[in-house]
Every structure is written in structure tokens, then in C-alpha cells.
C-alpha positions as CSV (number, residue, x, y, z in Angstrom):
1,M,0.0,0.0,0.0
2,D,1.2,3.5,-0.9
3,G,1.5,6.2,1.7
4,V,1.3,9.9,0.6
5,V,2.9,12.5,2.8
6,L,2.2,16.2,2.1
7,A,5.4,18.2,2.8
8,A,5.4,21.1,0.4
9,G,4.6,24.1,2.6
10,K,6.9,26.9,3.7
11,G,6.2,26.4,7.4
12,T,5.9,30.2,7.9
13,R,4.7,29.9,11.4
14,M,7.7,27.7,12.3
15,R,10.2,30.5,11.6
16,P,13.0,31.0,12.4
17,L,13.4,27.1,12.3
18,T,12.3,27.0,8.7
19,A,14.4,29.8,7.5
20,D,17.1,27.4,6.3
21,R,15.3,24.1,6.1
22,P,12.0,22.7,5.1
23,K,9.4,22.1,7.8
24,G,9.7,18.3,7.3
25,L,13.3,18.4,8.5
26,V,12.6,20.3,11.7
27,E,13.5,18.0,14.6
28,V,11.0,16.8,17.3
29,A,12.6,14.8,20.0
30,G,15.8,14.6,17.9
31,T,14.0,13.2,14.9
32,P,12.8,15.1,11.7
33,L,9.1,15.5,11.4
34,L,9.1,13.5,8.2
35,T,10.8,10.6,9.9
36,H,8.0,10.5,12.4
37,C,5.5,10.4,9.5
38,F,7.4,7.7,7.7
39,E,7.6,5.5,10.8
40,T,3.9,5.9,11.5
41,L,3.0,4.8,7.9
42,L,5.4,1.9,7.9
43,S,3.9,0.7,11.2
44,I,0.5,0.2,9.6
45,G,1.6,-1.6,6.5
46,V,2.7,1.1,4.0
47,D,5.5,-0.3,1.8
48,R,6.0,2.6,-0.6
49,L,6.2,6.4,0.2
50,V,5.2,9.3,-2.0
51,V,6.3,12.6,-0.7
52,V,4.9,15.9,-2.1
53,I,7.6,18.5,-1.8
54,G,7.9,22.2,-2.6
55,Y,9.7,24.7,-0.4
56,R,13.4,23.6,-0.1
57,G,12.3,20.2,-1.5
58,D,15.8,19.3,-2.7
59,D,16.9,19.3,1.0
60,I,14.3,16.5,1.6
61,V,15.4,14.5,-1.4
62,A,19.1,14.8,-0.3
63,H,18.2,13.7,3.3
64,Y,16.1,10.6,2.4
65,G,17.2,9.6,-1.1
66,D,15.1,7.0,-2.9
67,Q,14.5,4.6,0.0
68,Y,13.6,4.7,3.6
69,R,14.0,1.4,5.6
70,N,13.6,-0.7,2.5
71,A,10.5,1.3,1.4
72,P,10.9,3.0,-2.0
73,V,10.4,6.8,-1.8
74,E,9.1,8.8,-4.8
75,Y,8.9,12.6,-4.8
76,V,6.2,14.7,-6.5
77,R,6.7,18.5,-6.7
78,Q,4.0,21.1,-5.9
79,D,5.7,24.2,-7.2
80,E,2.7,26.4,-6.4
81,R,1.3,25.8,-3.0
82,L,-2.4,26.0,-3.8
83,G,-4.0,23.9,-1.0
84,L,-4.2,20.3,0.1
85,A,-6.5,19.2,-2.7
86,H,-4.0,20.6,-5.2
87,A,-1.1,18.8,-3.4
88,L,-3.0,15.6,-3.3
89,E,-3.9,15.8,-7.0
90,Q,-0.2,16.0,-7.8
91,A,0.4,12.8,-5.8
92,C,-2.4,10.8,-7.3
93,S,-0.5,10.3,-10.6
94,A,2.2,8.5,-8.6
95,V,0.0,6.1,-6.5
96,D,-1.7,2.8,-7.3
97,G,-4.9,1.7,-5.8
98,T,-5.9,2.3,-2.2
99,F,-3.6,4.7,-0.4
100,V,-3.0,6.4,2.9
101,M,-2.5,10.2,3.2
102,L,-0.8,11.9,6.2
103,N,-0.1,15.5,6.6
104,G,3.7,16.0,6.9
105,D,3.5,18.0,10.1
106,N,1.6,15.4,12.1
107,V,3.0,13.3,14.9
108,C,0.5,10.6,15.8
109,R,0.1,7.9,18.4
110,A,-3.4,6.8,17.6
111,N,-5.8,4.1,16.4
112,L,-4.8,4.4,12.7
113,G,-5.3,0.7,12.2
114,D,-9.0,1.2,13.0
115,V,-9.2,3.6,10.0
116,L,-7.9,0.9,7.7
117,D,-10.3,-1.7,9.1
118,R,-13.3,0.6,8.7
119,H,-12.3,1.4,5.1
120,R,-12.1,-2.2,4.2
121,E,-15.2,-3.3,6.0
122,T,-17.4,-0.6,4.4
123,D,-16.0,-0.5,0.9
124,A,-15.6,3.3,1.3
125,S,-14.0,5.6,-1.2
126,A,-12.6,7.7,1.7
127,T,-12.2,7.2,5.4
128,L,-11.2,10.0,7.7
129,L,-9.7,10.1,11.2
130,V,-11.7,12.7,13.2
131,E,-11.6,14.2,16.7
132,D,-14.4,15.6,18.8
133,V,-13.4,19.1,19.8
134,S,-14.9,22.2,21.5
135,R,-17.4,24.4,19.6
136,A,-14.9,27.2,19.6
137,V,-12.3,25.1,17.8
138,A,-14.9,23.8,15.4
139,K,-15.8,27.3,14.4
140,S,-12.2,28.1,13.5
141,T,-11.6,25.0,11.3
142,G,-13.9,22.7,9.3
143,V,-16.3,20.1,10.7
144,V,-17.5,16.7,9.6
145,T,-21.1,15.7,9.9
146,T,-22.0,12.0,10.2
147,D,-25.1,9.9,10.6
148,G,-24.2,9.0,14.1
149,E,-22.7,5.6,13.1
150,G,-19.6,6.8,11.4
151,R,-20.9,7.5,7.8
152,V,-20.0,11.0,6.7
153,T,-22.9,13.1,5.4
154,G,-21.0,16.4,4.8
155,L,-18.1,18.7,5.5
156,V,-18.6,22.4,6.5
157,E,-15.7,24.9,6.5
158,K,-15.5,27.3,9.5
159,P,-19.2,27.3,10.4
160,S,-20.5,30.2,12.6
161,D,-23.0,27.6,14.1
162,P,-21.2,24.2,13.9
163,P,-23.6,21.4,13.0
164,S,-20.9,19.1,14.5
165,T,-17.8,19.2,16.6
166,L,-15.9,16.5,14.7
167,V,-12.8,17.7,12.8
168,T,-10.3,15.9,10.6
169,R,-7.0,15.0,12.1
170,G,-4.7,14.8,9.1
171,F,-4.9,11.1,8.4
172,F,-7.0,9.7,5.5
173,L,-7.5,6.5,3.5
174,F,-8.5,7.0,-0.1
175,E,-9.5,5.2,-3.3
176,P,-8.3,6.6,-6.7
177,A,-11.6,8.4,-7.1
178,I,-10.2,11.2,-4.9
179,G,-7.8,12.2,-7.7
180,H,-10.7,13.0,-10.0
181,A,-12.5,14.9,-7.2
182,C,-9.4,17.0,-6.5
183,A,-9.1,17.8,-10.3
184,L,-12.7,19.0,-10.2
185,T,-12.4,21.1,-7.1
186,R,-12.6,24.9,-7.6
187,P,-10.7,27.5,-5.6
188,S,-12.1,28.6,-2.3
189,D,-12.5,32.2,-1.2
190,R,-8.9,32.2,-0.1
191,G,-7.7,31.0,-3.5
192,E,-6.8,27.5,-2.5
193,Y,-8.1,24.1,-3.5
194,E,-9.5,22.7,-0.3
195,L,-9.5,19.0,0.6
196,P,-12.9,19.1,2.3
197,D,-14.4,20.4,-1.0
198,A,-12.9,17.4,-2.9
199,I,-14.3,15.0,-0.3
200,D,-17.7,16.8,-0.6
201,L,-17.6,16.1,-4.3
202,L,-17.1,12.4,-3.6
203,L,-20.3,12.5,-1.5
204,S,-22.2,14.4,-4.1
205,A,-21.2,11.7,-6.7
206,G,-22.6,9.0,-4.4
207,H,-19.4,7.7,-3.0
208,R,-19.3,6.3,0.6
209,V,-17.2,8.3,3.0
210,E,-16.6,7.0,6.6
211,A,-15.2,8.5,9.8
212,V,-13.3,6.9,12.7
213,E,-13.0,8.8,15.9
214,L,-9.6,9.4,17.3
215,D,-8.4,7.2,20.2
216,G,-5.0,8.5,21.3
217,W,-3.5,11.7,19.9
218,C,-2.3,13.4,16.7
219,H,-0.5,16.7,17.1
220,N,0.1,19.2,14.3
221,V,3.5,20.9,14.6
222,N,2.6,24.3,13.3
223,E,4.6,26.6,15.6
224,P,7.9,26.2,17.6
225,S,5.9,25.9,20.8
226,D,4.2,22.7,19.5
227,I,7.6,21.0,19.5
228,E,7.8,21.1,23.3
229,A,4.2,19.8,23.6
230,V,4.8,16.8,21.3
231,E,8.1,16.0,23.0
232,Q,6.4,16.0,26.4
233,R,3.8,13.5,25.1
234,L,6.4,11.3,23.5
235,G,8.4,11.4,26.8
236,E,5.3,10.3,28.7
237,G,5.0,7.4,26.3
238,V,1.4,8.2,25.6
239,D,0.2,5.9,22.9
240,R,-3.5,5.4,23.2
């Protein structure tokens, strides 16, 4: 199974750490972020890695080369950073069949295997890892609505009155249909091709989309202060 890692962003909020390196090579607990991602993916059965690179992408290629712990690594360039759906569209030409996608700034100790199991059991086209958060957090991001049994009914971006408090946590399982949906996605008001819009297109076309609630933790490393928070969790050995 292929694993896609999105690592093209500039990591502006991580400056000054990203002034001379890509965000994926910033170290957390002495290990680059991308290495954390690769280890997570290999632990759930991924045997080939596809990395979407952009800002200082050559540094990533030089660091990892064409193989990581016997898993082939292929690189896809996103020269214009136009959103997650745009990044994923670039990667879809390099994957074959069912694949996993993980945001390249996520460190996870969670029930990712449950996402794979639900995807296979339901014959879904997409399965999302979601977390139940506060209404304040839900208003500032995008929320996932479900039928109460895990089947996704819609995605709403930054709602003033959230119909749900479930948000995606950066880990997804997809079938190839997501590539076509990404290609059909139109720019949002901020000029980016949004992944929730692409998933909504799958729903509109009648595809099944499932959600699995997080058990454990996934932490986005967006700012230097996040490094300390993740290192504390790793030091505590918090897995599930």
C-alpha cells in the first residue's frame, strides 16, 4: 500500500526554524518530522512512500534519497502551494490503488489501524480520522457531519454555528476516485483548492465516506511551541 505525505509548505509559522530548512526536516525529540511520519506509515503496512515537496524540497530529497528502511520513496513536486487538494492531485498520478495520506507536520500515536479496518469493512472511497473538539475550535476549522454511526454526510468549512464538533486530524484513507475529485475542485474564497471540498464532491457523486473517531493523539506541529508539547507527550509514552 502506498503512503502519501504532504510536505510542500513553507512552514511560515515555524520560523526561524524553517528559514534554512523545510518544515519536514525540523526535529522533534531529535528526529525530523518526516521521519516521524514515515515510521507511522510503515507501522500500519505502508510499503511505498510518495512525498509531495515544494519549499526547499531538494533538501528533503538529499536527506532521504530514494529509499527509507527498504521502502521506496518517490517525490512529487508542488511548485505552487495552492492547497491540500491541489497537493494531493499532484500525488495521485504516482499512487496505485488504495492509499493512505498523512499531513507531513503530524506526529501521531493513535488508532490508525482502525481507520484501515473501517475502510475495508465498508468499501468506502474515503475514510477520515476525526476528533471531537470544542465548539470554539470547530468554528475556526472545518467540521465533519455524520449519521451517528460513522458514515460521513457532509463537511462544513469554518461554520458560525457548527452542526458538528468533529474535525479531521490529518490522516486519511482514499481510493483513486479522490484524484478525479481533486481535479474538479474549484478554488475557495482564499484562492486554495481545499481537501474538504474534494471529499464533498465524492459525497455528491454517491461515494461512501466514513469517519473513525480518534483514540490517542495526533498533534500538528505548526509553531515552535508545538515541538515542546509533542516532546512531552512522547516522553510520557502516551500511545492510546
